DRENGUGU-732692 format. One line per field, with one value per residue (C-alpha): residue number from 1; residue in three letters; x, y, z. Coordinates in steps of 0.05 Angstrom, whole numbers, plus 5000, padded with zeros to 4 digits. Layout:
N
tortor	NUM;...
lumti	Ala;...
xx	X;...
yy	Y;...
zz	Z;...
END
This chain:
632
tortor	1;2;3;4;5;6;7;8;9;10;11;12;13;14;15;16;17;18;19;20;21;22;23;24;25;26;27;28;29;30;31;32;33;34;35;36;37;38;39;40;41;42;43;44;45;46;47;48;49;50;51;52;53;54;55;56;57;58;59;60;61;62;63;64;65;66;67;68;69;70;71;72;73;74;75;76;77;78;79;80;81;82;83;84;85;86;87;88;89;90;91;92;93;94;95;96;97;98;99;100;101;102;103;104;105;106;107;108;109;110;111;112;113;114;115;116;117;118;119;120;121;122;123;124;125;126;127;128;129;130;131;132;133;134;135;136;137;138;139;140;141;142;143;144;145;146;147;148;149;150;151;152;153;154;155;156;157;158;159;160;161;162;163;164;165;166;167;168;169;170;171;172;173;174;175;176;177;178;179;180;181;182;183;184;185;186;187;188;189;190;191;192;193;194;195;196;197;198;199;200;201;202;203;204;205;206;207;208;209;210;211;212;213;214;215;216;217;218;219;220;221;222;223;224;225;226;227;228;229;230;231;232;233;234;235;236;237;238;239;240;241;242;243;244;245;246;247;248;249;250;251;252;253;254;255;256;257;258;259;260;261;262;263;264;265;266;267;268;269;270;271;272;273;274;275;276;277;278;279;280;281;282;283;284;285;286;287;288;289;290;291;292;293;294;295;296;297;298;299;300;301;302;303;304;305;306;307;308;309;310;311;312;313;314;315;316;317;318;319;320;321;322;323;324;325;326;327;328;329;330;331;332;333;334;335;336;337;338;339;340;341;342;343;344;345;346;347;348;349;350;351;352;353;354;355;356;357;358;359;360;361;362;363;364;365;366;367;368;369;370;371;372;373;374;375;376;377;378;379;380;381;382;383;384;385;386;387;388;389;390;391;392;393;394;395;396;397;398;399;400;401;402;403;404;405;406;407;408;409;410;411;412;413;414;415;416;417;418;419;420;421;422;423;424;425;426;427;428;429;430;431;432;433;434;435;436;437;438;439;440;441;442;443;444;445;446;447;448;449;450;451;452;453;454;455;456;457;458;459;460;461;462;463;464;465;466;467;468;469;470;471;472;473;474;475;476;477;478;479;480;481;482;483;484;485;486;487;488;489;490;491;492;493;494;495;496;497;498;499;500;501;502;503;504;505;506;507;508;509;510;511;512;513;514;515;516;517;518;519;520;521;522;523;524;525;526;527;528;529;530;531;532;533;534;535;536;537;538;539;540;541;542;543;544;545;546;547;548;549;550;551;552;553;554;555;556;557;558;559;560;561;562;563;564;565;566;567;568;569;570;571;572;573;574;575;576;577;578;579;580;581;582;583;584;585;586;587;588;589;590;591;592;593;594;595;596;597;598;599;600;601;602;603;604;605;606;607;608;609;610;611;612;613;614;615;616;617;618;619;620;621;622;623;624;625;626;627;628;629;630;631;632
lumti	Met;Phe;Ser;Ser;Ser;Leu;Val;Glu;Val;Ser;His;Ser;Glu;Leu;Thr;Gln;Pro;Lys;Tyr;Phe;Val;Glu;Ser;Glu;Phe;Cys;Lys;Met;Pro;Tyr;Val;Asn;Pro;Phe;Ser;Arg;Asp;Val;Met;Ser;Ser;Phe;Lys;Arg;Lys;Gln;Leu;Lys;His;Cys;His;Lys;Glu;Lys;Glu;Leu;Ile;Thr;Pro;Glu;Phe;Asp;Glu;Asn;Leu;Arg;Arg;Tyr;Arg;Leu;His;Ile;His;Lys;His;Leu;Val;Lys;Glu;Leu;Leu;Lys;Gly;Lys;Asp;Glu;Asp;Val;Thr;Leu;Glu;Cys;His;Tyr;Gln;Lys;Ile;Arg;Arg;Ser;Leu;Lys;Tyr;Ala;Ser;Pro;Asp;Asp;Thr;Tyr;Gly;Leu;Ser;Asp;His;Arg;Ala;Leu;Pro;Asn;His;Leu;Val;Leu;Pro;Lys;Asp;Val;Asn;Phe;Leu;Thr;Thr;Ser;Cys;Ser;Val;Gln;Asn;Arg;Thr;Ser;Pro;Pro;Arg;Val;Leu;Gln;Arg;Asp;Gly;Met;Ala;Leu;Ile;Gln;Asp;Arg;Leu;Ser;Pro;Lys;Glu;Leu;Lys;Ile;Asn;Leu;Arg;Thr;Met;Asn;Ser;Glu;Ser;Glu;Asp;Leu;Lys;Pro;Ser;Val;Ile;Ile;Met;Gly;Leu;Asp;Ser;Thr;Ser;Arg;Met;Asn;Phe;Arg;Arg;Thr;Met;Pro;Lys;Val;Leu;Lys;His;Val;Ser;Gln;Glu;Gly;Trp;Phe;Glu;Met;Glu;Gly;Tyr;Asn;Lys;Val;Gly;Asp;Asn;Thr;Leu;Pro;Asn;Ile;Leu;Ala;Val;Leu;Ala;Gly;Thr;Ser;Arg;Glu;Lys;Ala;Asp;Lys;Lys;Cys;Asn;Leu;Lys;His;Arg;Gly;Cys;Leu;Asp;Glu;Val;Asp;Phe;Ile;Trp;Lys;Arg;Tyr;Lys;Ser;His;Gly;Tyr;Thr;Thr;Ala;Tyr;Ala;Glu;Asp;Cys;Glu;Phe;Met;Ser;Thr;Phe;Asn;Tyr;Leu;Leu;Pro;Gly;Phe;His;His;Glu;Pro;Val;Asp;Tyr;Tyr;Leu;Arg;Pro;Phe;Leu;Leu;Ala;Ser;Glu;Glu;Leu;Asn;Lys;Val;Tyr;Ser;Tyr;Leu;Arg;Lys;Gly;Tyr;Cys;Val;Gly;Arg;His;Leu;Ser;Phe;Arg;Tyr;Val;Trp;Asp;Phe;Gly;Leu;Gln;Phe;Val;Arg;Arg;Phe;Leu;Gln;Arg;Ala;Pro;Met;Phe;Gly;Ile;Leu;Trp;Thr;Asn;Ser;Phe;Thr;His;Asp;Ile;Glu;Asn;Gly;Ala;Ser;Ala;Leu;Asp;Asp;Leu;Ile;Glu;Lys;Tyr;Leu;Asp;Thr;Phe;Gln;Gln;Ala;Gly;Leu;Phe;Asn;Ser;Ser;Val;Val;Ile;Phe;Met;Ser;Asp;His;Gly;Tyr;Arg;Phe;Thr;Pro;Leu;Arg;Met;Lys;Glu;Ser;Gly;Tyr;Leu;Glu;Glu;Arg;Leu;Pro;Val;Val;Tyr;Ile;Tyr;Val;Pro;Pro;Trp;Phe;Arg;Gln;Arg;Tyr;Pro;Gln;Phe;Val;Glu;Asn;Leu;Lys;Thr;Asn;Arg;Asn;Arg;Leu;Ser;Ser;Asn;Tyr;Asp;Leu;His;Met;Thr;Leu;His;His;Leu;Leu;Gln;Leu;Asn;Ala;Ala;Ser;Met;Ser;Asp;Phe;Asp;Arg;Lys;His;Gln;Ala;Val;Met;Cys;Lys;Ser;Cys;Gln;Ser;Leu;Phe;Phe;Glu;Leu;Pro;Phe;Asn;Arg;Ser;Cys;Glu;Asp;Ala;Gly;Ile;Thr;Glu;Lys;Trp;Cys;Thr;Cys;Asn;Pro;Ile;Glu;Lys;Ile;Gln;Asn;Pro;Lys;Asn;Val;Thr;Asp;Ile;Ala;Gln;Ala;Ile;Val;Asn;Gly;Leu;Asn;Glu;Tyr;Leu;Ala;Glu;Lys;Gln;Leu;Met;Gly;Arg;Cys;His;Gln;Phe;Ser;Leu;Gly;His;Ile;Arg;Arg;Ala;His;Arg;Lys;Leu;Ser;Val;Ser;Pro;Gly;Asp;Lys;Asp;Val;Arg;Thr;Tyr;Ser;Ile;Glu;Phe;Trp;Ala;Leu;Pro;Lys;Ala;Leu;Tyr;Glu;Ala;Thr;Val;Arg;Trp;Asn;Ala;Ile;Thr;Lys;Asn;Leu;Thr;Met;Asn;Val;Asp;Gln;Leu;Ser;Arg;Leu;Asn;Lys;Tyr;Glu;Asn;His;Ala;Lys;Cys;Val;Met;Asp;Ala;Ser;Leu;Lys;Lys;Phe;Cys;Ile;Cys;Leu;Asp;Ser;Leu;Pro;Thr;Thr;Lys;Pro;Ser
xx	8726;8727;8722;8656;8687;8709;8640;8610;8655;8635;8561;8575;8612;8549;8521;8578;8563;8582;8644;8698;8701;8645;8649;8648;8722;8732;8692;8736;8699;8683;8714;8681;8737;8695;8673;8663;8720;8770;8744;8744;8820;8827;8863;8889;8963;8985;9036;9097;9143;9218;9233;9201;9260;9259;9309;9371;9390;9340;9351;9317;9318;9337;9295;9341;9406;9375;9416;9403;9419;9428;9401;9424;9371;9415;9357;9340;9406;9379;9317;9358;9401;9339;9335;9406;9430;9499;9547;9566;9591;9558;9598;9568;9598;9573;9598;9577;9549;9562;9555;9621;9646;9709;9678;9647;9576;9566;9493;9518;9572;9577;9631;9638;9676;9719;9683;9667;9651;9577;9567;9497;9462;9514;9500;9514;9554;9510;9546;9521;9457;9462;9495;9500;9504;9530;9527;9566;9568;9626;9638;9703;9710;9680;9700;9653;9590;9543;9477;9443;9460;9417;9415;9388;9370;9364;9342;9392;9373;9424;9388;9432;9404;9398;9359;9314;9299;9280;9237;9199;9186;9160;9118;9084;9069;8997;9014;8977;9037;9042;9071;9050;9095;9085;9093;9084;9068;9076;9058;9086;9038;8971;8911;8852;8811;8863;8871;8796;8801;8864;8864;8794;8823;8868;8810;8768;8823;8830;8755;8755;8746;8802;8819;8803;8809;8827;8785;8802;8877;8910;8983;9029;9083;9097;9135;9155;9210;9170;9110;9151;9193;9127;9105;9171;9201;9145;9184;9190;9248;9256;9258;9307;9352;9357;9385;9435;9431;9403;9449;9509;9535;9514;9456;9401;9432;9417;9342;9298;9266;9213;9251;9303;9251;9225;9296;9306;9243;9273;9244;9281;9277;9277;9271;9266;9253;9260;9288;9352;9366;9304;9293;9266;9330;9378;9349;9397;9414;9474;9431;9452;9525;9507;9455;9391;9358;9378;9358;9370;9358;9392;9463;9433;9391;9448;9494;9439;9422;9495;9514;9452;9412;9359;9296;9245;9171;9129;9192;9267;9284;9221;9262;9329;9362;9312;9263;9215;9248;9180;9187;9255;9223;9161;9199;9248;9189;9159;9224;9229;9160;9173;9239;9218;9142;9149;9218;9220;9174;9184;9182;9188;9178;9166;9162;9155;9162;9171;9098;9067;9116;9087;9059;8985;8946;9010;8980;8929;8986;9000;8930;8935;9006;8995;8931;8972;9026;8974;8945;9015;9028;8962;8982;9048;9008;9023;8951;8941;8985;9011;8989;8995;8992;8978;8991;9018;9054;9012;8973;8998;9036;9053;9010;8949;8905;8933;8908;8836;8787;8795;8871;8879;8846;8875;8945;8931;8892;8936;8908;8916;8889;8906;8897;8893;8893;8838;8873;8881;8808;8788;8835;8826;8754;8755;8814;8775;8715;8760;8789;8718;8702;8767;8753;8717;8755;8812;8879;8950;9018;9034;8975;9000;9069;9037;8999;9066;9089;9024;9036;9097;9055;8985;8971;8969;8900;8909;8960;8982;9014;9064;9133;9140;9201;9156;9107;9109;9159;9116;9048;9043;8967;8970;8951;8946;8891;8873;8845;8784;8804;8767;8704;8717;8789;8824;8883;8925;8907;8930;8996;8972;8991;8941;8977;8958;8894;8831;8783;8759;8712;8732;8692;8716;8730;8698;8742;8814;8833;8798;8858;8912;8935;8944;8981;9027;9043;9060;9107;9140;9151;9179;9231;9249;9261;9307;9348;9350;9376;9426;9397;9387;9454;9435;9360;9309;9271;9197;9140;9066;9035;8966;8926;8898;8852;8834;8794;8775;8772;8707;8719;8694;8714;8710;8765;8783;8730;8779;8830;8814;8853;8863;8891;8917;8948;8988;9044;9107;9144;9187;9159;9139;9069;9056;9001;9003;8960;8962;8925;8904;8877;8830;8834;8909;8929;8976;8999;9018;9052;9106;9147;9177;9107;9092;9076;9108;9058;9101;9164;9228;9284;9314;9308;9340;9406;9446;9418;9439;9395;9333;9290;9308;9301;9227;9242;9294;9294;9367;9388;9417;9361;9309;9289;9242;9179;9107;9080;9024
yy	1672;1616;1543;1508;1463;1524;1555;1488;1487;1559;1541;1481;1525;1564;1505;1504;1519;1583;1552;1502;1483;1497;1479;1513;1528;1538;1574;1575;1619;1590;1628;1630;1618;1651;1715;1776;1812;1758;1739;1811;1807;1733;1716;1648;1641;1603;1547;1565;1511;1518;1492;1459;1415;1339;1307;1284;1238;1200;1152;1084;1039;0967;0923;0863;0898;0945;0999;1059;1062;1127;1129;1179;1196;1212;1220;1285;1319;1346;1372;1407;1438;1475;1441;1456;1398;1391;1333;1332;1284;1280;1270;1267;1269;1270;1293;1261;1310;1292;1322;1350;1342;1382;1446;1469;1470;1409;1428;1490;1457;1403;1366;1350;1292;1299;1294;1221;1193;1178;1126;1105;1057;1070;1031;1081;1061;1053;1109;1161;1190;1259;1280;1336;1317;1355;1336;1374;1372;1385;1386;1386;1462;1486;1477;1437;1472;1450;1424;1408;1408;1374;1349;1284;1264;1188;1140;1083;1018;1011;0957;0898;0827;0820;0886;0865;0797;0830;0882;0831;0788;0849;0878;0811;0797;0789;0810;0867;0913;0921;0990;1029;1072;1147;1202;1276;1322;1395;1462;1524;1580;1548;1558;1510;1567;1586;1512;1510;1573;1555;1479;1452;1391;1371;1385;1335;1283;1291;1288;1215;1157;1148;1223;1261;1336;1367;1431;1449;1447;1511;1529;1539;1586;1645;1618;1551;1530;1530;1497;1442;1432;1420;1367;1332;1338;1358;1418;1493;1536;1566;1497;1470;1530;1516;1447;1474;1538;1520;1572;1531;1478;1408;1429;1409;1339;1334;1348;1287;1288;1235;1206;1180;1137;1113;1095;1056;1016;0994;1048;1077;1152;1212;1287;1335;1410;1460;1532;1514;1586;1589;1517;1503;1482;1526;1596;1634;1566;1520;1460;1389;1367;1294;1275;1271;1216;1161;1200;1275;1320;1384;1371;1363;1426;1465;1445;1452;1523;1542;1505;1522;1583;1598;1631;1670;1671;1668;1673;1662;1589;1574;1540;1508;1495;1459;1438;1465;1460;1433;1375;1356;1347;1308;1266;1249;1227;1187;1149;1137;1105;1064;1040;1017;1008;0932;0928;0971;1011;1085;1151;1210;1286;1325;1400;1455;1530;1552;1564;1585;1620;1691;1685;1703;1649;1615;1548;1556;1545;1478;1450;1409;1388;1362;1327;1290;1272;1246;1203;1178;1161;1124;1084;1068;1037;1087;1094;1019;1011;1078;1135;1202;1270;1330;1393;1463;1501;1564;1611;1675;1722;1781;1783;1828;1769;1775;1847;1825;1819;1743;1747;1738;1670;1652;1658;1613;1556;1514;1458;1387;1322;1252;1191;1120;1060;1007;0955;1007;1026;0952;0935;0998;1021;1059;1101;1119;1140;1182;1217;1234;1261;1300;1336;1391;1386;1434;1403;1426;1409;1372;1325;1311;1296;1245;1215;1201;1165;1126;1098;1062;1030;1020;0969;1026;1029;1098;1153;1119;1065;1116;1122;1190;1205;1204;1255;1323;1364;1427;1394;1336;1336;1329;1263;1222;1241;1167;1176;1220;1290;1321;1360;1415;1429;1496;1524;1514;1440;1435;1472;1535;1602;1658;1694;1640;1615;1623;1595;1663;1698;1771;1835;1893;1958;2008;2066;2042;2108;2080;2033;2086;2078;2004;2013;2065;2018;1964;2011;2031;1957;1947;2002;1973;1907;1939;1969;1903;1867;1923;1941;2016;2033;1995;2000;2057;2072;2064;2113;2098;2111;2093;2039;1998;1951;1930;1872;1850;1776;1752;1707;1635;1620;1657;1707;1775;1822;1881;1845;1837;1808;1852;1840;1905;1919;1983;2019;2030;2086;2090;2030;1968;1939;1895;1854;1846;1802;1831;1833;1901;1919;1978;1998;1995;2009;1950;1915;1842;1818;1773;1817;1756;1737;1803;1788;1831;1838;1873;1845;1865;1825;1885;1931;1885;1865;1895;1841;1769;1736;1712;1720;1794;1815;1830;1882;1921;1974;1987;2060;2063;2024;2079;2149;2156;2173;2157;2099;2115
zz	4969;5021;5005;5015;5068;5107;5104;5125;5186;5201;5204;5248;5297;5310;5348;5399;5472;5508;5539;5519;5593;5642;5715;5783;5780;5705;5653;5591;5540;5472;5414;5346;5295;5241;5276;5231;5266;5248;5180;5156;5149;5135;5071;5051;5034;4972;4973;4932;4907;4910;4839;4779;4760;4767;4813;4777;4834;4876;4935;4940;5001;4982;5028;5015;5030;5082;5049;5004;4930;4892;4822;4770;4718;4659;4612;4648;4629;4563;4598;4652;4598;4576;4508;4488;4446;4474;4472;4546;4598;4666;4730;4800;4870;4941;5008;5073;5125;5196;5265;5289;5361;5348;5373;5439;5411;5367;5354;5317;5274;5222;5184;5110;5079;5017;4950;4935;4867;4856;4801;4781;4829;4883;4948;5003;5064;5126;5161;5111;5139;5108;5044;4993;4920;4859;4785;4733;4657;4611;4537;4498;4496;4562;4635;4680;4704;4759;4732;4798;4872;4923;4995;5024;5095;5102;5156;5155;5189;5245;5285;5303;5293;5369;5375;5317;5349;5415;5380;5339;5400;5438;5381;5366;5439;5461;5532;5567;5568;5492;5478;5417;5374;5387;5335;5353;5294;5313;5281;5314;5335;5317;5361;5356;5326;5273;5257;5239;5197;5158;5151;5135;5098;5156;5204;5164;5170;5246;5254;5233;5281;5330;5337;5400;5408;5475;5472;5544;5532;5559;5548;5609;5583;5537;5477;5448;5497;5563;5530;5497;5560;5597;5547;5537;5606;5653;5677;5667;5642;5712;5745;5693;5702;5776;5762;5711;5671;5602;5572;5593;5546;5565;5609;5560;5560;5634;5627;5636;5567;5555;5496;5546;5580;5513;5492;5557;5539;5473;5427;5367;5372;5324;5326;5267;5267;5211;5212;5248;5268;5312;5332;5402;5437;5397;5395;5442;5473;5459;5442;5457;5465;5450;5399;5440;5397;5349;5287;5293;5233;5257;5229;5160;5162;5192;5134;5082;5102;5098;5034;4993;4976;5027;5000;5040;5026;5088;5129;5125;5112;5073;5018;5032;4965;4921;4975;5027;5095;5119;5070;5098;5166;5144;5092;5148;5191;5134;5123;5198;5198;5136;5162;5231;5233;5229;5262;5324;5370;5351;5387;5340;5339;5275;5288;5236;5243;5170;5153;5219;5265;5271;5200;5199;5163;5140;5159;5102;5052;5086;5086;5021;5035;5106;5084;5031;5082;5130;5074;5058;5131;5131;5069;5103;5161;5215;5238;5243;5303;5330;5375;5339;5372;5327;5366;5374;5428;5431;5386;5353;5399;5354;5291;5278;5298;5369;5371;5359;5417;5414;5411;5486;5481;5413;5442;5501;5469;5422;5380;5407;5377;5401;5355;5382;5334;5328;5371;5427;5424;5428;5485;5526;5518;5584;5562;5500;5541;5584;5523;5502;5571;5576;5511;5550;5616;5633;5613;5604;5576;5640;5630;5560;5590;5637;5578;5544;5607;5610;5541;5569;5625;5599;5653;5704;5737;5768;5777;5842;5798;5770;5801;5835;5792;5731;5758;5723;5763;5759;5771;5819;5812;5736;5705;5642;5593;5591;5661;5673;5692;5751;5732;5782;5764;5771;5733;5794;5794;5721;5732;5695;5726;5730;5673;5622;5655;5612;5664;5686;5637;5627;5624;5582;5617;5570;5588;5595;5629;5691;5700;5691;5763;5753;5686;5717;5774;5723;5686;5752;5767;5697;5708;5776;5741;5689;5746;5783;5721;5709;5641;5651;5619;5556;5551;5550;5613;5602;5610;5604;5537;5508;5543;5486;5522;5593;5621;5690;5704;5734;5794;5791;5863;5930;5946;5973;5943;5945;5903;5829;5771;5710;5640;5610;5542;5541;5505;5546;5511;5471;5432;5471;5472;5533;5562;5637;5681;5752;5817;5844;5912;5901;5975;5988;5915;5921;5857;5853;5789;5762;5715;5680;5657;5621;5547;5494;5437;5385;5354;5389;5358;5321;5382;5433;5402;5459;5505;5495;5549;5513;5575;5581;5508;5513;5568;5529;5475;5464;5472;5402;5367;5355;5375;5434;5396;5412;5370;5323
END
């Protein structure tokens, strides 16, 4: 049974036009989020809490001291003892968690202090940002036993008086170059269609005045890393690797992430992401050698996931100890805003994977919770003065939803909303009009990157006012979303390769056997690639299996009539499901494809353990991982 708000949205969707973007060079098809095909298998997920106990220790920020106090609620001891009327003494300790530079990969290690006494109302030292606490009870006849363990991630105020003075002068300035705080709130694997299906309450919130959706936003890469690199650094994985291999320690520190420019402009910076084992810059990568921002949550989550029980529900790492890993991220962001909203311009990123990464409809379990957080951020004053970007990296890549007819588009069209505060709307009415216009213009991650640059120089009248070094590396024609995007814009203009481009409507090939020659040529190219990468001794050679689905892209611009673009989903035996976007010359039987851009549509983590290179895993089924049988 769907909620009335969800049904209401469904009816409103029926009034949408045929295309999200419609121009001479781009016809991005509209996708009905509530189609019968999709809704027949839609089922909302329930939010499960990690515990029902009350917190024995809680932190409180003392505004006068600008320090944290820890309060012990001793009256809860009897309740936590489950009603047992025992004469016990309570003793609490804490350990400071810190990032460790003793090892080659600091992002994958942490340090712990000795146990320190934790008396009631303890004022924490300013150098304690992360800690684990433990309270034990003991009576006269029994040894001590742990009553409650917990972890806390805190935002200490480390601003010097000089920094604060400069910040307050800048923030209270009436000059034209006033710079807003910027907070990015990210949900992994959430298309704009799935967002509408799963999060009607959050949708209602971001439909309020000041929010602008980018319906023509098209992703530029396969998974999280290339799409986030494009937004935060204006580059691609391939381009970054040419500068210094991202797999090498220290390379990520050399990337020109946008937070570096914000820091150079006096901003206080923060980055928090849950599920440490699969976070954007650490999955099969060494992460950062030096902390990339002022407030970096990773050391805490790394320690917490190792020191506490980790519970799985929607995925591994759903609960870390007594708390949702999601809550650690958003509570960290809430503290960041409360600490600095009136004291420093802020740039912060809050990214969550634990509910939505490859979990069909997992976002539905978050709807109430994110709505409450957005309301709390509003009460804290965030939306009075700050620019907020609510976004995702891509849609589902592996789930059953991806196998639906609309899955091709769902994967490529992530949700993106931009909020600008009242003062911004009043001071920059033309930028607001341009956001409205750009809603249904083709845009990409690189345009969003340029928008982040624009927020640091709002006096810019055109893209020619931007220093060339700040142009997106992979798209010199991309521009800020505060400027009107061209009406007749192609994917090439937006830095989107043909593989990910949704500007060409597609026609279904009713009999997929008609593209057998093309599919066989793709498999041949795949095997040549395995040989080139010296994987044949470790991985199965592929043979063509069942062709699941085939589409031909309809051209929206003049070109060679003999060369057509096809999107083909096929099984490569023994057990790999691929989607390939290729060009095929029907006369010469010549295939043009980029093997690196093949999409793997079934999960492969357990079948590719013999390959360590993340970019090659999708091409390998290890020889010892499964028998060579035809998939059902």
